[in-house]
C-alpha positions in Angstrom: 62.5 84.0 61.3 65.7 82.3 62.6 67.4 85.0 60.7 65.9 87.9 62.2 66.1 86.2 65.6 69.5 86.2 65.3 69.8 89.8 64.0 67.7 90.7 66.9 70.2 89.0 69.3 73.3 90.4 67.7 71.8 94.2 68.0 70.8 93.2 71.8 74.3 92.3 72.5 76.0 95.0 70.6 74.0 97.7 72.6 74.6 95.6 76.1 78.4 96.0 75.3 78.0 99.6 74.1 76.3 100.5 77.8 79.3 98.6 79.4 81.9 100.4 77.3 80.1 103.6 78.2 80.0 102.9 81.8 83.7 102.1 82.2 84.9 105.0 80.2 82.6 107.4 82.4 84.1 105.8 85.3 87.6 106.9 84.5 86.4 110.5 86.1 84.0 109.4 88.8 83.1 106.3 91.4 80.2 104.1 90.6 78.6 105.6 93.4 78.2 108.8 91.4 77.1 107.3 88.1 74.1 108.0 86.4 71.9 106.0 84.4 71.1 108.9 82.1 75.1 109.5 81.9 75.5 106.1 80.6 72.4 106.1 78.0 73.0 109.8 76.8 76.8 108.2 76.0 75.5 105.4 73.9 72.6 107.4 72.6 69.9 105.0 73.7 66.6 106.0 75.7 66.8 105.2 79.4 64.3 102.9 78.8 66.5 100.8 76.9 68.9 100.3 79.9 66.5 97.8 81.8 66.6 95.6 79.0 70.1 94.8 79.8 70.7 95.8 83.4 68.4 96.1 86.5 70.4 99.5 87.7 73.8 101.2 87.9 75.1 98.4 90.3 73.9 95.5 88.0 75.8 97.1 85.3 78.9 97.5 87.7 78.9 93.9 88.4 78.9 93.1 84.9 82.0 95.2 84.8 83.4 93.1 87.4 83.0 90.0 85.6 84.4 91.5 82.5 87.5 93.0 83.9 88.8 89.6 85.3 87.7 87.4 82.5 91.0 87.2 80.3 93.3 87.1 83.7 91.7 84.0 84.8 92.6 82.4 81.7 95.9 83.7 81.2 97.0 82.8 84.9 95.4 79.3 85.0 97.4 78.5 81.6 100.4 79.9 83.1 100.3 77.8 86.2 99.2 74.3 84.3 102.0 74.8 81.8 105.1 76.0 83.7 106.5 73.3 86.1 109.2 75.3 87.7 108.3 77.8 90.2 110.7 80.4 88.6 109.0 80.1 85.6 105.4 80.4 87.0 106.7 83.5 88.8 108.3 84.8 85.9 105.2 84.3 83.7 102.5 85.5 85.9 104.3 88.7 86.7 104.7 89.4 83.1 100.9 88.5 82.5 100.0 90.9 84.8 102.1 93.6 83.4 101.0 93.1 79.9 97.0 92.8 81.4 97.1 96.1 82.9 98.8 97.8 80.0 96.0 96.4 77.9 92.8 96.8 80.4 94.2 100.0 82.3 90.4 101.3 82.5 89.1 97.7 83.6 91.9 97.5 86.5 91.4 101.2 87.5 87.6 100.3 88.1 88.3 97.2 90.2 90.9 99.1 92.4 88.7 101.6 92.8 85.4 100.1 93.6 87.0 96.8 95.6 86.6 99.2 98.8 84.1 101.4 97.0 80.5 102.6 98.1 78.7 100.4 96.0 77.9 97.1 98.4 76.9 95.0 95.4 80.0 95.4 93.4 82.4 95.5 96.6 80.7 92.0 96.9 81.0 90.9 93.4 84.7 91.9 93.6 85.3 89.9 96.6 83.5 86.9 94.9 85.7 87.0 91.9 89.0 87.1 93.6 87.7 84.2 96.0 87.0 82.1 92.9 90.2 83.2 91.4 92.0 81.8 94.7 90.2 78.5 94.6 91.3 78.3 91.1 94.8 79.2 92.0 94.9 76.8 94.8 93.6 74.0 92.5 96.0 74.5 90.3 98.8 74.4 92.3 97.9 71.5 94.5 99.1 68.7 91.9 102.8 69.9 92.6 104.8 67.9 94.7 105.9 70.8 97.0 102.2 71.1 98.2 101.5 67.0 98.4 101.4 67.1 102.0 99.6 70.8 102.5 96.2 70.8 104.2 93.2 72.3 102.3 93.4 75.7 104.7 97.0 76.3 104.0 96.4 76.1 100.5 93.5 78.1 100.6 95.9 80.8 102.5 98.5 80.6 100.1 96.5 80.8 97.2 94.7 84.3 98.9 98.0 85.7 99.3 99.0 85.1 95.8 95.7 86.6 94.7 95.8 89.4 96.8 99.7 89.8 95.6 98.4 90.2 92.2 95.7 92.8 92.6 98.6 94.9 95.0 100.9 94.6 92.0 98.5 95.6 89.4 97.3 98.6 91.6 101.1 99.8 91.8 101.2 99.4 87.8 98.3 101.7 87.3 100.1 104.3 89.3 103.4 103.9 87.6 101.9 104.1 84.0 102.9 101.9 81.1 106.3 101.8 79.9 107.6 104.0 82.9 110.8 103.1 84.3 109.2 102.4 87.7 106.8 99.7 85.9 110.0 97.5 85.6 111.0 97.9 89.3 107.6 97.1 90.2 107.8 93.9 88.4 111.1 93.1 89.6 110.0 93.5 93.2 106.8 91.4 92.3 108.9 88.6 91.3 111.4 89.0 94.1 108.6 88.7 96.7 106.8 86.0 94.8 110.1 84.0 94.9 110.5 84.6 98.6 107.1 83.2 99.3 108.1 80.5 97.0 111.1 79.6 99.3 108.9 79.6 102.6 106.3 77.3 100.9 109.3 74.7 100.3 110.0 74.6 104.1 106.4 75.2 105.3 105.4 72.2 107.6 101.4 72.5 106.9 99.3 71.2 109.7 
């Protein structure tokens, strides 16, 4: 019986992922607000009723795509902030991670860039919540460094949100440039320089 349940669960997860993949593929050519449930199920080859075993509606699928889009980027940035002790090393590694992430997850990042200010409220809120959580993680990772010892929680929150917004802006610029284009390195170089300017400012900031 446990084997049968395991097979059913595996099939269920496979179908759910297929729906997510189909939605992401279809969203390369349109916005979420125009995406139809039947389009997604037709792409996967399942009946529309099967969709409701996994998602309440299209906005719910969009919210799941938001979580999927940010998942591994969270992990990469957390590791960089924890492992790199020097500000310069953290900056270089973080920008390199964003470049790699955009190269490897272009459809996901295009979806986030389009829907961050898109017409589906639930997805806008999901993206905002994910970015807020990301900023909290960044603040928590940076707080132990000596330069931030005297900083107030409010200043750390402002800095972390600024850094996360910078990451999103850089990712959007990289999307427009295309993978491997000469513009990609120019964008990365500009991002590094901007973050170094922020880093210099942080060392001289009188918090509170």
